[in-house]
C-alpha positions in Angstrom: 79.3 -82.7 -3.7 76.1 -82.3 -5.3 74.0 -83.7 -2.3 71.1 -81.5 -3.3 66.8 -82.4 -4.1 67.1 -80.9 -7.2 70.2 -83.6 -8.4 69.1 -86.9 -6.5 65.5 -88.0 -5.0 64.8 -87.0 -1.6 62.3 -88.9 0.1 60.4 -89.1 4.0 62.8 -90.9 6.5 61.4 -93.7 8.1 59.4 -91.2 11.0 58.6 -88.5 8.2 60.3 -85.7 10.4 62.9 -84.6 7.7 64.0 -86.1 4.2 66.8 -88.0 3.3 68.3 -89.0 -0.3 67.9 -92.3 -2.1 71.2 -92.3 -3.3 74.2 -90.2 -3.0 75.3 -88.6 -5.9 78.5 -90.2 -5.8 81.6 -88.4 -7.2 83.7 -91.3 -5.9 83.3 -94.8 -7.2 82.2 -96.4 -4.4 80.8 -99.4 -5.0 84.0 -100.8 -7.8 86.5 -99.3 -5.2 85.5 -100.4 -1.7 83.6 -103.4 -2.8 80.7 -104.6 -0.2 79.0 -108.0 0.7 74.9 -108.7 1.6 72.4 -111.3 1.7 68.7 -110.8 1.4 66.1 -113.0 0.6 67.4 -115.1 -1.8 69.5 -113.1 -3.0 73.2 -112.2 -2.5 76.2 -110.0 -3.4 80.0 -110.0 -3.0 81.6 -106.8 -4.8 85.8 -106.8 -4.5 87.5 -103.7 -4.0 89.8 -102.1 -6.4 92.7 -99.8 -6.8 91.1 -96.3 -7.4 93.7 -95.7 -10.6 92.5 -98.6 -12.1 89.1 -98.0 -11.6 89.5 -94.5 -13.4 91.5 -96.2 -16.2 88.5 -98.3 -16.7 85.7 -95.4 -16.2 87.5 -92.6 -18.9 88.5 -94.9 -21.7 84.5 -96.4 -21.2 83.9 -93.1 -21.6 85.6 -92.1 -24.7 84.7 -95.9 -26.4 81.4 -96.2 -24.8 81.8 -99.3 -27.4 84.7 -100.7 -25.0 85.3 -104.7 -25.2 85.2 -106.9 -22.0 88.3 -107.9 -22.7 89.5 -104.2 -23.3 88.4 -103.2 -19.9 89.6 -106.2 -18.0 93.1 -105.3 -19.9 93.2 -101.9 -17.7 92.6 -103.5 -14.6 95.0 -105.5 -12.6 92.6 -107.3 -10.5 91.2 -107.2 -7.1 93.0 -104.8 -4.6 92.7 -106.4 -1.5 93.9 -104.3 2.0 96.4 -106.6 3.5 97.3 -108.2 0.1 98.0 -111.5 -1.0 98.9 -113.6 -4.1 95.8 -114.1 -6.1 96.7 -117.7 -8.0 94.4 -118.3 -10.7 94.1 -115.0 -12.0 93.4 -116.0 -15.5 90.1 -116.7 -14.3 89.8 -112.6 -13.9 88.6 -111.7 -17.7 86.4 -114.2 -17.9 85.1 -113.0 -14.2 84.6 -109.3 -15.3 83.0 -110.2 -18.3 80.1 -112.8 -16.6 79.8 -110.4 -13.2 80.1 -113.4 -11.0 83.3 -116.4 -10.4 85.6 -117.4 -7.5 89.2 -116.7 -6.9 91.6 -118.6 -4.9 93.7 -115.9 -2.6 97.0 -116.8 -0.2 99.2 -115.5 1.8 102.6 -114.3 0.4 105.1 -117.1 1.9 109.1 -116.7 1.7 110.7 -119.8 2.8 114.3 -119.2 4.1 116.4 -122.6 4.0 119.1 -121.0 6.4 116.7 -120.7 9.2 114.7 -123.5 8.7 111.7 -120.9 8.5 108.5 -119.2 6.7 107.4 -115.9 6.9 103.9 -115.2 5.8 103.9 -111.2 4.8 100.1 -110.4 3.3 97.0 -112.2 4.2 94.1 -112.9 2.7 90.8 -110.4 2.7 88.8 -110.7 5.7 91.1 -113.3 7.3 91.3 -112.5 10.7 95.4 -113.5 11.5 94.7 -114.9 15.1 92.4 -117.7 14.2 95.3 -118.9 11.9 98.0 -118.3 14.7 94.9 -120.5 16.7 94.8 -123.1 13.4 98.5 -123.4 13.5 98.7 -124.5 17.3 95.8 -126.8 16.7 97.8 -128.6 14.2 100.6 -129.3 16.5 99.0 -129.3 19.6 96.2 -131.1 19.1 96.8 -132.8 15.9 100.4 -133.8 16.3 102.0 -132.5 13.5 105.8 -132.7 14.3 107.4 -130.3 11.6 106.2 -127.2 13.3 108.3 -126.0 16.1 107.1 -122.8 17.1 106.1 -119.5 15.2 106.7 -115.6 15.8 103.8 -113.1 15.9 105.3 -109.6 14.2 101.8 -108.7 13.6 101.7 -104.9 15.5 102.5 -100.8 14.6 105.2 -101.3 13.0 105.4 -105.0 11.4 102.8 -107.0 9.9 104.0 -110.7 9.1 104.2 -114.4 10.9 107.1 -116.4 11.0 106.8 -120.1 11.5 109.7 -121.6 12.6 110.1 -125.6 11.1 112.3 -128.7 11.9 115.8 -129.2 10.3 114.7 -132.2 8.7 111.0 -130.5 7.5 110.9 -130.1 4.2 109.7 -126.4 4.0 107.3 -126.6 0.5 105.3 -129.4 2.4 105.0 -127.2 5.2 103.8 -124.3 3.4 101.2 -126.3 1.1 99.9 -128.1 4.4 99.5 -124.8 5.6 97.8 -123.5 2.5 95.5 -126.2 3.0 94.5 -126.7 6.7 94.3 -123.0 7.8 92.7 -119.3 6.4 96.1 -118.7 5.1 94.4 -119.6 1.6 91.3 -119.2 1.0 88.3 -119.5 -2.1 86.8 -115.6 -2.9 83.4 -114.9 -4.4 82.9 -112.2 -6.6 79.5 -111.8 -7.3 78.3 -108.2 -8.8 74.6 -108.4 -8.1 73.6 -105.2 -7.1 70.1 -103.4 -7.0 69.5 -101.2 -9.9 66.6 -99.3 -10.6 64.6 -101.4 -7.9 65.5 -104.6 -9.9 68.3 -107.4 -8.6 71.0 -107.9 -11.6 74.4 -109.4 -11.3 76.5 -106.6 -13.9 80.3 -107.2 -15.9 82.5 -104.9 -14.7 81.4 -102.5 -17.7 78.3 -102.7 -16.8 79.4 -101.1 -13.3 81.6 -98.9 -14.9 78.1 -97.5 -17.5 76.0 -97.3 -14.4 78.7 -94.8 -12.8 79.2 -92.6 -15.7 75.4 -92.5 -16.7 74.8 -92.0 -12.6 77.2 -89.2 -13.0 76.2 -87.7 -16.0 72.8 -87.3 -14.5 74.0 -85.4 -11.3 76.1 -82.6 -13.8 73.5 -82.3 -15.8 70.7 -81.5 -13.2 73.3 -79.4 -11.2 74.1 -77.5 -14.0 70.1 -77.2 -14.9 69.4 -75.5 -11.3 72.9 -73.5 -11.6 71.3 -72.6 -15.0 67.9 -71.8 -13.9 69.3 -69.5 -11.2 71.5 -67.2 -13.4 68.4 -67.1 -15.9 66.8 -65.5 -13.1 69.2 -62.9 -12.0 69.8 -62.2 -15.4 65.9 -61.7 -15.4 65.8 -59.4 -12.9 68.9 -57.4 -14.3 67.0 -56.7 -17.6 64.0 -55.4 -15.7 66.5 -52.8 -14.2 68.5 -52.4 -17.1 64.6 -51.2 -18.7 63.8 -49.6 -15.9 67.1 -47.2 -16.1 67.1 -46.7 -19.7 63.4 -45.1 -18.9 64.3 -43.5 -16.0 62.5 -40.5 -16.5 
């Protein structure tokens, strides 16, 4: 919406056969909701995804109160919303991360211990982790490293289900097996958050409020420019109508 040369800046493309926008008009807060990862010379970024409802709550609160504090903003957003779920075990770090724009959190797969069947079921997995790699690592633990507490695994990753079940020896301490799996496989991983963006041609690390403020200012600019274009169009029509009106009043 609003992708127009009068709303956002257009520049020639690589071979100057046409023009392309330098930025999108961005009605959807893509950077906050979808996140991104990238690396360049001496600069890297790692923005994590968030739930759209949470992001809208923060943006709305920031519009109503430009002096919104970092603590108030952090209270409106539950935390990163990872596609495959998982559990953040050190969520107490998030308010400080949202304030500074960088930090690390620990994300682990969601586990359910079933003592009746001597098994552990993992139903959610860390962000950007290949489940097949996890299974391969478990196989290495058993076959190569001689980890004897695990008998076998069941892979239920498919169209209608998304979990794996680890079946253990009867004598096995399931809590110890769980901790060993977290320690030795990608069932637990450290997620780096680094909100470094290019703003006005300059790389900078932004807080949660910094990101929402840029989004608000960008949308405000797009809406104003689109409104001015529409106003100019209507003024042109009005000018013609005024001329016709003057002509008809002096038709003789």
